VMD Tcl script that draws the C-alpha trace (Angstrom):
set ca {
  {-108.69 -72.66 134.34}
  {-108.15 -76.35 133.63}
  {-110.72 -78.97 134.58}
  {-109.64 -81.80 136.90}
  {-109.91 -85.58 136.96}
  {-109.65 -87.35 140.32}
  {-108.18 -90.83 139.69}
  {-107.94 -93.45 142.44}
  {-104.99 -95.82 142.47}
  {-107.55 -98.40 143.69}
  {-111.24 -98.67 144.44}
  {-112.48 -96.83 147.56}
  {-109.35 -94.66 147.70}
  {-111.41 -91.59 148.59}
  {-112.22 -90.12 145.18}
  {-115.73 -89.03 146.13}
  {-114.64 -87.09 149.22}
  {-111.55 -85.63 147.54}
  {-113.76 -84.40 144.70}
  {-115.71 -82.12 147.02}
  {-112.65 -81.22 149.11}
  {-110.69 -80.07 146.04}
  {-113.88 -78.46 144.78}
  {-114.23 -76.40 147.95}
  {-110.60 -75.32 147.75}
  {-111.07 -74.10 144.18}
  {-114.37 -72.43 145.07}
  {-112.86 -70.64 148.07}
  {-110.18 -69.32 145.70}
  {-112.94 -67.46 143.88}
  {-113.92 -69.82 141.07}
  {-117.20 -71.52 140.23}
  {-116.99 -75.31 140.47}
  {-119.20 -78.26 139.53}
  {-118.76 -82.00 140.24}
  {-119.13 -84.59 137.48}
  {-118.98 -88.34 137.01}
  {-119.46 -89.69 133.52}
  {-120.62 -93.14 134.57}
  {-121.50 -94.35 138.04}
  {-122.44 -97.77 139.42}
  {-124.56 -97.39 142.52}
  {-127.96 -98.36 143.92}
  {-127.94 -95.14 145.92}
  {-129.50 -92.38 143.90}
  {-131.18 -89.05 144.49}
  {-133.79 -87.12 142.54}
  {-132.49 -83.79 141.25}
  {-134.02 -80.35 140.95}
  {-135.05 -81.25 137.38}
  {-136.67 -84.54 138.57}
  {-133.92 -86.64 137.01}
  {-131.98 -89.36 138.83}
  {-128.24 -89.35 139.60}
  {-125.83 -91.18 141.91}
  {-125.84 -90.04 145.53}
  {-122.15 -89.09 145.48}
  {-122.63 -86.43 142.80}
  {-125.76 -85.13 144.50}
  {-123.88 -84.84 147.79}
  {-120.90 -83.14 146.11}
  {-123.28 -80.64 144.51}
  {-124.80 -79.89 147.93}
  {-121.34 -79.23 149.39}
  {-120.41 -76.96 146.48}
  {-123.76 -75.16 146.33}
  {-124.50 -76.32 142.77}
  {-128.04 -76.85 141.35}
  {-128.61 -80.54 140.70}
  {-129.47 -82.08 137.34}
  {-128.62 -85.15 135.26}
  {-125.63 -83.26 133.82}
  {-123.66 -84.11 136.96}
  {-123.93 -87.87 136.29}
  {-125.27 -88.68 132.80}
  {-124.80 -92.47 133.01}
  {-125.90 -94.46 136.06}
  {-126.04 -98.25 136.44}
  {-128.15 -99.85 139.17}
  {-128.81 -103.50 140.04}
  {-131.26 -105.05 137.58}
  {-133.03 -108.34 137.15}
  {-130.92 -111.50 136.98}
  {-127.40 -110.56 135.71}
  {-128.39 -107.27 134.14}
  {-128.18 -103.65 135.26}
  {-130.73 -100.89 134.99}
  {-129.24 -98.32 132.63}
  {-130.13 -94.71 133.44}
  {-129.17 -92.12 130.82}
  {-129.65 -88.40 131.35}
  {-131.53 -89.13 134.55}
  {-134.10 -91.56 133.12}
  {-134.16 -95.37 133.13}
  {-134.06 -96.57 129.53}
  {-133.22 -100.29 129.56}
  {-131.89 -103.34 131.38}
  {-128.58 -104.51 129.92}
  {-126.09 -107.18 130.80}
  {-122.40 -106.26 130.86}
  {-121.76 -107.50 127.32}
  {-124.61 -105.42 125.88}
  {-123.47 -102.40 127.86}
  {-119.90 -102.55 126.54}
  {-121.10 -103.35 123.03}
  {-123.22 -100.18 122.97}
  {-120.75 -97.99 124.86}
  {-120.06 -95.66 121.94}
  {-123.76 -94.82 121.83}
  {-123.48 -93.41 125.36}
  {-120.53 -91.10 124.69}
  {-122.67 -88.30 123.19}
  {-124.65 -88.13 126.45}
  {-121.40 -87.86 128.41}
  {-120.03 -85.20 126.05}
  {-123.24 -83.16 126.19}
  {-123.41 -83.22 129.99}
  {-119.74 -82.31 130.45}
  {-119.88 -79.50 127.87}
  {-123.02 -78.13 129.54}
  {-121.13 -77.81 132.82}
  {-117.91 -76.64 131.18}
  {-119.74 -73.69 129.62}
  {-121.21 -72.63 132.96}
  {-118.42 -73.21 135.47}
  {-114.77 -72.20 135.72}
  {-113.76 -75.69 136.78}
  {-115.41 -79.11 136.44}
  {-114.05 -81.79 138.78}
  {-114.48 -85.22 137.22}
  {-114.53 -88.13 139.62}
  {-113.05 -91.30 138.21}
  {-114.20 -94.86 138.85}
  {-112.20 -97.68 140.44}
  {-108.69 -97.77 139.03}
  {-107.98 -96.03 135.69}
  {-105.55 -98.72 134.54}
  {-107.58 -101.91 134.41}
  {-105.76 -102.85 131.20}
  {-108.48 -105.11 129.83}
  {-111.08 -102.35 130.25}
  {-109.22 -99.13 129.47}
  {-110.88 -98.76 126.07}
  {-114.26 -99.09 127.80}
  {-113.55 -96.65 130.63}
  {-115.84 -93.61 130.40}
  {-115.10 -92.04 133.80}
  {-111.29 -92.15 133.72}
  {-109.42 -92.57 130.44}
  {-112.14 -91.30 128.12}
  {-112.76 -88.10 130.07}
  {-109.09 -87.29 130.68}
  {-108.12 -87.97 127.08}
  {-110.95 -86.23 125.28}
  {-111.18 -83.17 127.52}
  {-107.49 -82.95 128.49}
  {-108.18 -82.62 132.19}
  {-105.43 -82.18 134.75}
  {-105.15 -85.34 136.86}
  {-104.82 -85.79 140.61}
  {-104.09 -89.33 141.82}
  {-105.52 -90.47 145.17}
  {-103.84 -93.41 146.94}
  {-105.30 -95.26 149.94}
  {-102.41 -96.02 152.30}
  {-104.69 -98.09 154.54}
  {-104.89 -100.83 151.90}
  {-101.13 -101.37 151.95}
  {-98.83 -101.34 148.95}
  {-99.22 -97.60 148.50}
  {-95.89 -97.14 146.67}
  {-96.63 -99.94 144.23}
  {-100.12 -98.59 143.56}
  {-98.85 -95.06 142.86}
  {-95.95 -96.22 140.70}
  {-98.05 -98.79 138.88}
  {-101.00 -96.54 138.06}
  {-98.83 -93.65 136.95}
  {-96.63 -95.78 134.70}
  {-99.54 -97.70 133.18}
  {-101.31 -94.51 132.15}
  {-100.96 -93.50 128.50}
  {-97.99 -91.14 128.05}
  {-100.21 -88.16 127.20}
  {-102.09 -88.60 130.48}
  {-98.91 -89.00 132.53}
  {-97.98 -85.51 131.38}
  {-101.25 -84.16 132.80}
  {-100.77 -85.66 136.28}
  {-100.15 -82.76 138.67}
  {-99.50 -84.96 141.70}
  {-100.71 -87.57 144.14}
  {-102.60 -87.31 147.43}
  {-101.89 -90.05 149.98}
  {-105.16 -90.65 151.82}
  {-106.33 -92.29 155.08}
  {-103.05 -92.17 157.03}
  {-103.43 -93.25 160.67}
  {-101.06 -91.91 163.31}
  {-98.19 -89.41 163.13}
  {-98.08 -87.98 159.58}
  {-94.38 -87.19 159.96}
  {-93.72 -90.93 159.81}
  {-94.40 -90.67 156.08}
  {-91.84 -87.92 155.41}
  {-89.46 -90.49 153.93}
  {-92.31 -91.80 151.80}
  {-92.90 -88.32 150.36}
  {-89.22 -88.08 149.49}
  {-89.31 -91.44 147.68}
  {-92.41 -90.56 145.64}
  {-91.12 -87.14 144.66}
  {-87.47 -87.98 143.99}
  {-87.58 -91.56 142.75}
  {-91.02 -91.58 141.10}
  {-90.83 -87.93 140.04}
  {-94.47 -87.40 141.10}
  {-95.31 -84.38 143.29}
  {-97.03 -85.21 146.58}
  {-99.91 -82.78 147.07}
  {-100.61 -83.87 150.62}
  {-100.82 -86.71 153.12}
  {-104.29 -86.80 154.65}
  {-105.23 -88.28 158.02}
  {-107.91 -90.92 158.38}
  {-111.02 -89.07 159.55}
  {-114.39 -90.88 159.87}
  {-117.02 -89.17 157.75}
  {-120.54 -90.49 158.33}
  {-122.14 -88.66 155.41}
  {-122.73 -89.26 151.71}
  {-122.52 -93.06 151.93}
  {-122.05 -94.20 148.34}
  {-121.81 -97.96 148.81}
  {-122.15 -100.67 151.45}
  {-118.41 -100.64 152.14}
  {-118.51 -97.00 153.23}
  {-121.79 -97.55 155.07}
  {-120.55 -100.44 157.21}
  {-117.46 -98.42 158.17}
  {-119.61 -95.85 159.97}
  {-118.75 -94.90 163.52}
  {-121.36 -94.04 166.14}
  {-121.08 -92.37 169.51}
  {-124.26 -93.22 171.37}
  {-125.63 -92.59 174.83}
  {-125.97 -95.52 177.23}
  {-129.76 -95.45 177.01}
  {-129.90 -95.00 173.22}
  {-132.87 -96.46 171.37}
  {-131.91 -99.77 169.74}
  {-132.79 -99.85 166.03}
  {-132.31 -102.74 163.62}
  {-131.89 -101.90 159.92}
  {-132.42 -104.92 157.68}
  {-129.45 -104.86 155.31}
  {-130.79 -107.10 152.55}
  {-128.61 -107.78 149.49}
  {-130.16 -105.06 147.30}
  {-130.50 -102.44 150.03}
  {-130.50 -98.97 148.47}
  {-130.78 -95.31 149.39}
  {-129.44 -95.97 152.86}
  {-128.47 -92.31 153.03}
  {-131.94 -91.99 154.54}
  {-130.35 -93.41 157.69}
  {-127.59 -90.81 158.08}
  {-129.63 -88.60 160.45}
  {-130.20 -91.63 162.70}
  {-126.53 -92.62 162.66}
  {-125.65 -89.03 163.61}
  {-128.10 -89.03 166.52}
  {-126.43 -90.16 169.81}
  {-129.86 -91.13 171.16}
  {-130.15 -93.91 168.58}
  {-128.01 -97.04 168.28}
  {-128.10 -98.53 164.76}
  {-127.33 -102.16 163.95}
  {-127.30 -103.38 160.34}
  {-128.82 -106.86 160.36}
  {-127.59 -109.41 157.78}
  {-128.65 -112.67 159.46}
  {-131.52 -114.17 161.44}
  {-131.01 -112.36 164.73}
  {-133.74 -111.93 167.35}
  {-135.58 -108.75 166.29}
  {-137.46 -108.69 169.58}
  {-134.33 -107.14 171.13}
  {-134.89 -103.96 169.11}
  {-137.42 -101.22 169.81}
  {-137.68 -100.41 166.11}
  {-137.01 -102.36 162.92}
  {-136.43 -100.36 159.74}
  {-136.92 -101.85 156.29}
  {-134.91 -99.46 154.09}
  {-135.01 -98.94 150.33}
  {-134.45 -101.86 147.99}
  {-133.47 -101.91 144.34}
  {-134.95 -105.40 143.92}
  {-137.86 -105.70 146.34}
  {-138.99 -109.20 145.39}
  {-135.46 -110.58 145.52}
  {-134.92 -109.05 148.96}
  {-138.27 -110.35 150.17}
  {-137.15 -113.83 149.12}
  {-133.94 -113.32 151.09}
  {-135.95 -112.38 154.20}
  {-137.97 -115.57 153.81}
  {-134.92 -117.75 153.27}
  {-133.01 -116.59 156.36}
  {-136.03 -116.53 158.69}
  {-136.56 -112.80 159.25}
  {-139.80 -112.77 157.23}
  {-141.67 -114.85 159.81}
  {-140.33 -112.72 162.66}
  {-141.54 -109.58 160.91}
  {-145.01 -111.05 160.34}
  {-145.40 -111.85 164.06}
  {-143.74 -108.68 165.37}
  {-145.82 -106.45 167.67}
  {-143.16 -103.77 168.21}
  {-142.62 -100.92 165.74}
  {-141.74 -101.53 162.08}
  {-140.93 -98.70 159.69}
  {-140.64 -99.19 155.92}
  {-139.08 -96.77 153.44}
  {-139.84 -97.06 149.70}
  {-138.88 -100.66 148.85}
  {-139.20 -101.55 152.53}
  {-142.61 -99.86 152.59}
  {-143.75 -102.04 149.68}
  {-142.74 -105.17 151.60}
  {-145.33 -104.29 154.27}
  {-148.27 -104.77 151.88}
  {-150.22 -108.00 151.22}
  {-148.88 -108.81 147.77}
  {-146.53 -107.37 145.14}
  {-147.44 -107.69 141.46}
  {-144.84 -107.30 138.74}
  {-147.09 -107.73 135.68}
  {-144.64 -105.97 133.33}
  {-141.51 -107.85 134.47}
  {-139.85 -104.72 135.86}
  {-137.80 -106.72 138.39}
  {-138.42 -110.25 137.18}
  {-137.50 -112.27 134.12}
  {-141.21 -112.77 133.50}
  {-144.44 -111.39 135.01}
  {-144.98 -112.64 138.56}
  {-146.58 -111.88 141.90}
  {-145.28 -112.48 145.40}
  {-146.73 -112.62 148.87}
  {-145.43 -109.81 151.08}
  {-145.61 -109.29 154.86}
  {-149.33 -108.50 154.90}
  {-149.32 -105.70 157.46}
  {-151.01 -103.18 155.11}
  {-154.41 -103.98 153.55}
  {-153.57 -103.28 149.92}
  {-151.39 -104.65 147.10}
  {-148.43 -103.08 145.31}
  {-148.48 -102.91 141.51}
  {-145.37 -102.04 139.50}
  {-145.78 -99.50 136.71}
  {-143.45 -99.30 133.74}
  {-142.58 -95.63 134.15}
  {-140.56 -94.97 137.28}
  {-141.97 -92.29 139.57}
  {-139.34 -89.57 140.05}
  {-140.28 -86.52 142.06}
  {-138.62 -84.08 144.42}
  {-140.63 -81.57 146.40}
  {-142.44 -80.65 149.58}
  {-144.47 -83.31 151.36}
  {-146.64 -83.41 154.45}
  {-146.18 -86.68 156.37}
  {-148.09 -87.26 159.58}
  {-148.48 -83.51 160.12}
  {-144.84 -82.69 159.42}
  {-143.70 -80.63 156.42}
  {-140.52 -81.84 154.76}
  {-138.56 -81.73 151.50}
  {-138.06 -85.24 150.18}
  {-138.14 -87.28 147.00}
  {-139.73 -90.34 145.41}
  {-137.97 -92.89 143.23}
  {-140.01 -96.08 142.70}
  {-141.94 -98.32 140.28}
  {-144.35 -99.70 142.89}
  {-147.72 -98.04 143.50}
  {-150.59 -98.40 145.97}
  {-154.11 -97.15 145.30}
  {-155.14 -96.90 148.95}
  {-151.88 -95.57 150.39}
  {-150.01 -93.79 147.56}
  {-147.57 -91.94 149.84}
  {-147.63 -93.28 153.40}
  {-149.34 -95.48 155.99}
  {-149.53 -95.45 159.78}
  {-151.60 -97.72 162.00}
  {-150.63 -99.40 165.23}
  {-147.01 -100.54 165.14}
  {-146.75 -100.30 161.32}
  {-145.52 -97.15 159.63}
  {-144.10 -96.55 156.16}
  {-143.74 -94.23 153.21}
  {-142.44 -93.94 149.65}
  {-140.69 -90.68 150.59}
  {-136.92 -90.55 150.99}
  {-134.95 -88.04 153.14}
  {-137.78 -87.98 155.67}
  {-135.53 -88.04 158.76}
  {-133.65 -84.89 157.78}
  {-134.39 -81.82 159.92}
  {-132.78 -78.57 161.03}
  {-130.71 -80.29 163.72}
  {-129.29 -82.74 161.18}
  {-128.67 -80.00 158.63}
  {-126.64 -78.08 161.21}
  {-124.70 -81.25 162.05}
  {-124.15 -81.91 158.35}
  {-122.85 -78.42 157.64}
  {-120.54 -78.45 160.66}
  {-119.21 -81.93 159.82}
  {-118.51 -81.02 156.20}
  {-116.77 -77.75 157.11}
  {-114.63 -79.42 159.77}
  {-113.69 -82.25 157.40}
  {-112.81 -79.91 154.52}
  {-110.76 -77.60 156.75}
  {-108.87 -80.54 158.27}
  {-107.96 -81.84 154.82}
  {-107.18 -78.38 153.48}
  {-104.55 -77.86 156.20}
  {-102.69 -80.95 154.97}
  {-102.86 -80.15 151.25}
  {-100.51 -78.11 149.09}
  {-103.27 -75.64 148.21}
  {-101.13 -73.11 146.33}
  {-99.43 -75.86 144.38}
  {-102.80 -77.32 143.33}
  {-104.26 -73.95 142.30}
  {-101.14 -72.93 140.41}
  {-101.20 -76.15 138.39}
  {-104.74 -75.37 137.22}
  {-103.94 -71.98 135.68}
}
mol new
graphics top color blue
foreach p $ca { graphics top sphere $p radius 0.5 }
foreach p [lrange $ca 0 end-1] q [lrange $ca 1 end] { graphics top cylinder $p $q radius 0.2 }
display resetview
């Protein structure tokens, strides 16, 4: 069976969701399937079964497909770093901070890691589904494109294009991407999926005819727009969430600072109709909320500065109602934060934090990565840690009065949410499957 590349004709076309949808279709046909993304750019990461770190999208895809998680699913990950650099994570471990010029200069040094990870999966699964990144035909970057052109060329994957009709210009995007691809890759395109169509799908029948007859590209399906409040990969997908809440739902403010990360922690709350979630990006009156959540942060000191600049810092210091901090947000609740090894900063520095917890945070050079069972406030849960900051007095969690916090991610997940998650995924996959040319897709992979 051939492996597959999922190329978007634009950013946010739906590559991540189509990766697990196509994966489920192939799996239900009796094959073993694994997701893969050569290089990802995301502050949202998850710790794997092997205690490595990968992008949340690949972790979520692996969950949907029932695949053990390891760095092989996403060998290169870039996360926000200090100043204009990015934290480079290779094979699940942070190795350096690099600016974009350094990253592209050293790109060839990363290809062996990509090759090793892909070959590892290829040897163990019938089909590897490779998610692309952005558009595959950014002409000035095509020779630096690990997730699209490199993968499809080196490993001769079959290619499925995904076009977002909601953005407008869908015909131009399909025609343009296909015709800008290298000739050898055009020959491996098995078709296009038109995604996020609102309204009567039959209104696009003429569009299908144009794409197939005039562009000579098979249309593998036209998919309806269906909200999917799971597996948030970036802030754009997060802020498009849809909630159905009860009239007396608990009002919760989530502080959406610039480097907010791991906001997948909030998915169980968004799914709960008894909780109304607002993402706060300005100096609103926090007193109107029963609970304020400080979520994860990739750059804690930078986000603390942002809180001070817009006026939320002072509100949080004076607040008497509940505050809950998670990982980076937890660290903000302490007296001071010390970055003696310049983990986040250009040079060693310390910063005053909110002062609710009677201890200081010290950054260590080696990032703590751990996934396992934890006991928090008398509750057993499976969660994970992913942080540089440490506290001697409160190494895992704190709870006193209106202040509560922890380094542990995934702490809100429970059996009710897991049932919701499974039902939502199955409904979504089945809805999409009904609109896809399943036999045509499977036949093209033989």
